BALOBA-1460 file (C-alpha; in Angstrom, 3 decimals):
// residues 189
<rec num="1" residu="m" x="34.442" y="161.767" z="41.482"/>
<rec num="2" residu="s" x="36.141" y="158.584" z="39.906"/>
<rec num="3" residu="k" x="38.615" y="156.416" z="41.711"/>
<rec num="4" residu="l" x="41.895" y="155.911" z="39.682"/>
<rec num="5" residu="c" x="44.650" y="153.258" z="39.729"/>
<rec num="6" residu="v" x="47.807" y="154.038" z="38.125"/>
<rec num="7" residu="f" x="50.655" y="151.519" z="37.385"/>
<rec num="8" residu="i" x="54.287" y="152.956" z="37.004"/>
<rec num="9" residu="t" x="56.095" y="150.071" z="35.098"/>
<rec num="10" residu="g" x="59.657" y="149.769" z="33.998"/>
<rec num="11" residu="t" x="62.820" y="147.741" z="34.637"/>
<rec num="12" residu="n" x="65.636" y="148.320" z="37.210"/>
<rec num="13" residu="g" x="67.522" y="151.650" z="36.812"/>
<rec num="14" residu="v" x="64.698" y="153.299" z="34.584"/>
<rec num="15" residu="g" x="63.539" y="155.730" z="37.353"/>
<rec num="16" residu="k" x="60.368" y="154.208" z="38.949"/>
<rec num="17" residu="s" x="61.347" y="155.059" z="42.397"/>
<rec num="18" residu="t" x="62.714" y="158.542" z="41.528"/>
<rec num="19" residu="l" x="59.261" y="159.236" z="39.900"/>
<rec num="20" residu="a" x="57.349" y="157.788" z="42.756"/>
<rec num="21" residu="r" x="59.191" y="160.009" z="45.298"/>
<rec num="22" residu="a" x="58.596" y="163.099" z="43.109"/>
<rec num="23" residu="l" x="54.886" y="162.287" z="43.067"/>
<rec num="24" residu="q" x="54.944" y="161.752" z="46.821"/>
<rec num="25" residu="e" x="56.456" y="165.172" z="47.327"/>
<rec num="26" residu="y" x="54.017" y="166.725" z="45.061"/>
<rec num="27" residu="y" x="51.079" y="165.274" z="46.887"/>
<rec num="28" residu="g" x="52.470" y="166.382" z="50.378"/>
<rec num="29" residu="g" x="54.656" y="163.594" z="51.289"/>
<rec num="30" residu="i" x="53.815" y="160.168" z="52.898"/>
<rec num="31" residu="k" x="51.842" y="160.906" z="56.090"/>
<rec num="32" residu="r" x="51.080" y="157.301" z="57.229"/>
<rec num="33" residu="t" x="51.468" y="153.784" z="56.148"/>
<rec num="34" residu="e" x="48.879" y="150.865" z="56.900"/>
<rec num="35" residu="k" x="48.142" y="147.619" z="55.515"/>
<rec num="36" residu="n" x="50.677" y="147.843" z="52.653"/>
<rec num="37" residu="v" x="49.495" y="151.161" z="51.734"/>
<rec num="38" residu="s" x="51.302" y="154.591" z="52.014"/>
<rec num="39" residu="y" x="48.913" y="157.483" z="52.236"/>
<rec num="40" residu="c" x="49.664" y="161.021" z="51.210"/>
<rec num="41" residu="e" x="47.821" y="164.047" z="52.789"/>
<rec num="42" residu="n" x="45.986" y="164.976" z="49.483"/>
<rec num="43" residu="g" x="43.876" y="161.986" z="48.771"/>
<rec num="44" residu="v" x="46.480" y="159.963" z="47.137"/>
<rec num="45" residu="a" x="47.903" y="156.554" z="48.224"/>
<rec num="46" residu="f" x="50.857" y="154.439" z="47.059"/>
<rec num="47" residu="a" x="50.822" y="150.676" z="47.112"/>
<rec num="48" residu="g" x="53.526" y="149.340" z="49.310"/>
<rec num="49" residu="k" x="55.754" y="150.877" z="51.850"/>
<rec num="50" residu="y" x="58.500" y="153.600" z="51.143"/>
<rec num="51" residu="s" x="60.612" y="153.292" z="54.328"/>
<rec num="52" residu="t" x="63.277" y="151.677" z="52.229"/>
<rec num="53" residu="k" x="65.466" y="152.964" z="49.599"/>
<rec num="54" residu="y" x="63.384" y="151.214" z="46.890"/>
<rec num="55" residu="g" x="59.577" y="150.851" z="47.952"/>
<rec num="56" residu="g" x="56.375" y="150.257" z="46.209"/>
<rec num="57" residu="v" x="54.724" y="147.064" z="45.064"/>
<rec num="58" residu="d" x="58.056" y="145.262" z="45.482"/>
<rec num="59" residu="t" x="57.775" y="145.711" z="49.353"/>
<rec num="60" residu="i" x="54.424" y="144.039" z="49.486"/>
<rec num="61" residu="r" x="54.863" y="140.761" z="51.552"/>
<rec num="62" residu="c" x="54.314" y="137.728" z="49.165"/>
<rec num="63" residu="k" x="51.229" y="135.547" z="49.645"/>
<rec num="64" residu="k" x="50.572" y="132.202" z="47.968"/>
<rec num="65" residu="g" x="53.956" y="132.347" z="46.137"/>
<rec num="66" residu="s" x="53.319" y="135.600" z="44.173"/>
<rec num="67" residu="c" x="54.233" y="139.186" z="45.215"/>
<rec num="68" residu="t" x="51.606" y="140.763" z="42.934"/>
<rec num="69" residu="w" x="48.819" y="138.171" z="44.189"/>
<rec num="70" residu="m" x="47.565" y="140.603" z="46.849"/>
<rec num="71" residu="l" x="47.932" y="143.720" z="44.773"/>
<rec num="72" residu="a" x="44.156" y="143.672" z="44.198"/>
<rec num="73" residu="e" x="43.609" y="143.616" z="47.884"/>
<rec num="74" residu="v" x="46.081" y="146.419" z="48.567"/>
<rec num="75" residu="v" x="44.503" y="148.529" z="45.793"/>
<rec num="76" residu="e" x="41.041" y="148.077" z="46.981"/>
<rec num="77" residu="e" x="42.222" y="149.035" z="50.616"/>
<rec num="78" residu="a" x="43.859" y="152.068" z="49.230"/>
<rec num="79" residu="l" x="40.857" y="153.195" z="47.306"/>
<rec num="80" residu="r" x="38.731" y="153.109" z="50.474"/>
<rec num="81" residu="y" x="40.412" y="156.378" z="51.709"/>
<rec num="82" residu="a" x="42.158" y="157.650" z="48.576"/>
<rec num="83" residu="n" x="40.889" y="158.735" z="45.090"/>
<rec num="84" residu="i" x="44.045" y="157.806" z="43.345"/>
<rec num="85" residu="v" x="46.404" y="154.862" z="43.957"/>
<rec num="86" residu="f" x="49.835" y="154.639" z="42.381"/>
<rec num="87" residu="c" x="51.353" y="151.123" z="42.093"/>
<rec num="88" residu="e" x="55.006" y="151.234" z="41.232"/>
<rec num="89" residu="g" x="57.757" y="148.422" z="41.121"/>
<rec num="90" residu="s" x="59.713" y="146.024" z="39.078"/>
<rec num="91" residu="n" x="56.983" y="143.316" z="39.712"/>
<rec num="92" residu="l" x="54.657" y="145.306" z="37.337"/>
<rec num="93" residu="h" x="56.736" y="144.617" z="34.316"/>
<rec num="94" residu="t" x="54.190" y="142.045" z="32.964"/>
<rec num="95" residu="f" x="50.570" y="141.783" z="32.004"/>
<rec num="96" residu="g" x="48.285" y="139.142" z="33.507"/>
<rec num="97" residu="l" x="45.243" y="138.539" z="35.697"/>
<rec num="98" residu="n" x="47.074" y="139.571" z="39.000"/>
<rec num="99" residu="l" x="47.649" y="143.134" z="37.673"/>
<rec num="100" residu="t" x="44.334" y="143.447" z="35.795"/>
<rec num="101" residu="n" x="42.451" y="142.321" z="38.791"/>
<rec num="102" residu="a" x="44.208" y="145.031" z="40.936"/>
<rec num="103" residu="m" x="43.716" y="147.740" z="38.067"/>
<rec num="104" residu="f" x="39.880" y="147.100" z="37.740"/>
<rec num="105" residu="k" x="39.220" y="147.642" z="41.274"/>
<rec num="106" residu="a" x="39.158" y="151.396" z="40.268"/>
<rec num="107" residu="d" x="36.793" y="153.336" z="37.990"/>
<rec num="108" residu="q" x="39.607" y="154.730" z="35.813"/>
<rec num="109" residu="y" x="43.014" y="153.478" z="34.876"/>
<rec num="110" residu="l" x="46.489" y="154.470" z="33.708"/>
<rec num="111" residu="v" x="49.642" y="152.868" z="32.897"/>
<rec num="112" residu="i" x="52.961" y="154.923" z="32.825"/>
<rec num="113" residu="p" x="55.600" y="152.817" z="31.097"/>
<rec num="114" residu="l" x="58.999" y="154.198" z="31.789"/>
<rec num="115" residu="f" x="61.795" y="153.095" z="29.400"/>
<rec num="116" residu="t" x="65.324" y="154.529" z="28.236"/>
<rec num="117" residu="d" x="68.030" y="153.288" z="26.204"/>
<rec num="118" residu="a" x="70.451" y="150.509" z="27.448"/>
<rec num="119" residu="r" x="73.458" y="152.748" z="27.955"/>
<rec num="120" residu="t" x="71.504" y="154.958" z="30.419"/>
<rec num="121" residu="i" x="70.188" y="152.033" z="32.270"/>
<rec num="122" residu="y" x="73.871" y="150.558" z="32.431"/>
<rec num="123" residu="e" x="75.185" y="154.014" z="33.578"/>
<rec num="124" residu="r" x="72.578" y="154.294" z="36.307"/>
<rec num="125" residu="l" x="72.996" y="150.708" z="37.601"/>
<rec num="126" residu="e" x="76.613" y="151.201" z="37.768"/>
<rec num="127" residu="a" x="76.391" y="154.383" z="39.770"/>
<rec num="128" residu="r" x="73.945" y="152.608" z="42.073"/>
<rec num="129" residu="n" x="75.976" y="149.523" z="42.469"/>
<rec num="130" residu="n" x="79.651" y="150.954" z="42.786"/>
<rec num="131" residu="g" x="80.442" y="149.915" z="39.170"/>
<rec num="132" residu="r" x="78.855" y="146.486" z="39.234"/>
<rec num="133" residu="a" x="76.095" y="146.606" z="36.434"/>
<rec num="134" residu="t" x="77.635" y="144.050" z="34.114"/>
<rec num="135" residu="g" x="77.018" y="140.547" z="33.225"/>
<rec num="136" residu="r" x="73.943" y="138.374" z="33.423"/>
<rec num="137" residu="k" x="71.844" y="140.592" z="35.542"/>
<rec num="138" residu="f" x="72.202" y="143.393" z="33.042"/>
<rec num="139" residu="d" x="70.881" y="141.116" z="30.309"/>
<rec num="140" residu="l" x="67.826" y="140.086" z="32.301"/>
<rec num="141" residu="i" x="67.086" y="143.882" z="33.005"/>
<rec num="142" residu="i" x="67.121" y="144.533" z="29.195"/>
<rec num="143" residu="q" x="64.872" y="141.560" z="28.713"/>
<rec num="144" residu="k" x="62.626" y="142.919" z="31.473"/>
<rec num="145" residu="q" x="62.484" y="146.271" z="29.628"/>
<rec num="146" residu="n" x="61.267" y="144.453" z="26.519"/>
<rec num="147" residu="c" x="58.552" y="142.844" z="28.662"/>
<rec num="148" residu="v" x="57.495" y="146.298" z="29.739"/>
<rec num="149" residu="i" x="57.107" y="147.476" z="26.103"/>
<rec num="150" residu="r" x="55.085" y="144.309" z="25.122"/>
<rec num="151" residu="s" x="52.738" y="144.628" z="28.275"/>
<rec num="152" residu="a" x="52.184" y="148.437" z="27.442"/>
<rec num="153" residu="k" x="50.910" y="147.346" z="24.131"/>
<rec num="154" residu="k" x="48.521" y="144.870" z="25.785"/>
<rec num="155" residu="w" x="47.339" y="147.318" z="28.159"/>
<rec num="156" residu="a" x="46.525" y="149.714" z="25.310"/>
<rec num="157" residu="s" x="44.826" y="147.068" z="23.236"/>
<rec num="158" residu="i" x="42.188" y="146.475" z="26.073"/>
<rec num="159" residu="g" x="41.588" y="150.386" z="26.304"/>
<rec num="160" residu="v" x="43.669" y="151.240" z="29.106"/>
<rec num="161" residu="p" x="45.400" y="154.658" z="28.438"/>
<rec num="162" residu="l" x="49.164" y="154.880" z="28.453"/>
<rec num="163" residu="l" x="51.488" y="157.848" z="29.417"/>
<rec num="164" residu="p" x="55.014" y="156.670" z="28.338"/>
<rec num="165" residu="f" x="58.127" y="158.378" z="29.294"/>
<rec num="166" residu="d" x="61.669" y="158.148" z="28.005"/>
<rec num="167" residu="t" x="63.388" y="159.001" z="31.414"/>
<rec num="168" residu="s" x="66.553" y="160.067" z="29.754"/>
<rec num="169" residu="k" x="64.697" y="162.858" z="27.932"/>
<rec num="170" residu="i" x="62.494" y="164.207" z="30.635"/>
<rec num="171" residu="s" x="62.940" y="165.259" z="34.159"/>
<rec num="172" residu="p" x="60.990" y="163.772" z="37.174"/>
<rec num="173" residu="n" x="59.296" y="167.185" z="37.675"/>
<rec num="174" residu="e" x="58.077" y="167.352" z="33.941"/>
<rec num="175" residu="m" x="56.898" y="163.879" z="34.245"/>
<rec num="176" residu="v" x="54.971" y="164.779" z="37.511"/>
<rec num="177" residu="a" x="53.332" y="167.849" z="35.798"/>
<rec num="178" residu="q" x="51.963" y="165.705" z="33.028"/>
<rec num="179" residu="i" x="51.006" y="162.827" z="35.235"/>
<rec num="180" residu="v" x="49.051" y="165.260" z="37.585"/>
<rec num="181" residu="k" x="47.263" y="166.870" z="34.788"/>
<rec num="182" residu="k" x="46.265" y="163.270" z="33.250"/>
<rec num="183" residu="c" x="45.113" y="162.007" z="36.636"/>
<rec num="184" residu="t" x="43.001" y="165.087" z="37.350"/>
<rec num="185" residu="d" x="41.360" y="164.624" z="34.063"/>
<rec num="186" residu="l" x="40.621" y="160.915" z="34.588"/>
<rec num="187" residu="v" x="39.327" y="161.371" z="38.051"/>
<rec num="188" residu="r" x="36.785" y="164.116" z="36.959"/>
<rec num="189" residu="e" x="35.376" y="161.791" z="34.339"/>
């Protein structure tokens, strides 16, 4: 059975945490968290901690000035006990050595780029932040979404499978069903 590393990427307000929590629920919920890894009961792990409102890779303590620097160590630790590790967070919006080093700790890989239109992101951020989603921060979020799209193309160019979702057009449960099927297929290879 292959080991699988899955990156869930996207900008603020696109639905990464919502999707991660739906996947955790599908896999039986988080049962324990050790060494920056949250383990579900069914042979699945999530990089980072989920005891806060927003969890995942963004909760991993920074080392040597980069929050993604230790991601390879976290993925390697997770795969000692789990067949699938999900890495979700805003810090995954890019493409580079830190992320490829983490991904290639596994036998199989999958990138799930989440995106949606600017209006939906704006409305979600306003709802989340009591009506304060305007200004420079929103402009940076749109730039980050563009980075997610560019990095997805780079992942595809090196042969990493993609499973993109427009989160304004599909429910978390529908995404979970497609992701679980894709992960099951990849782990069997």
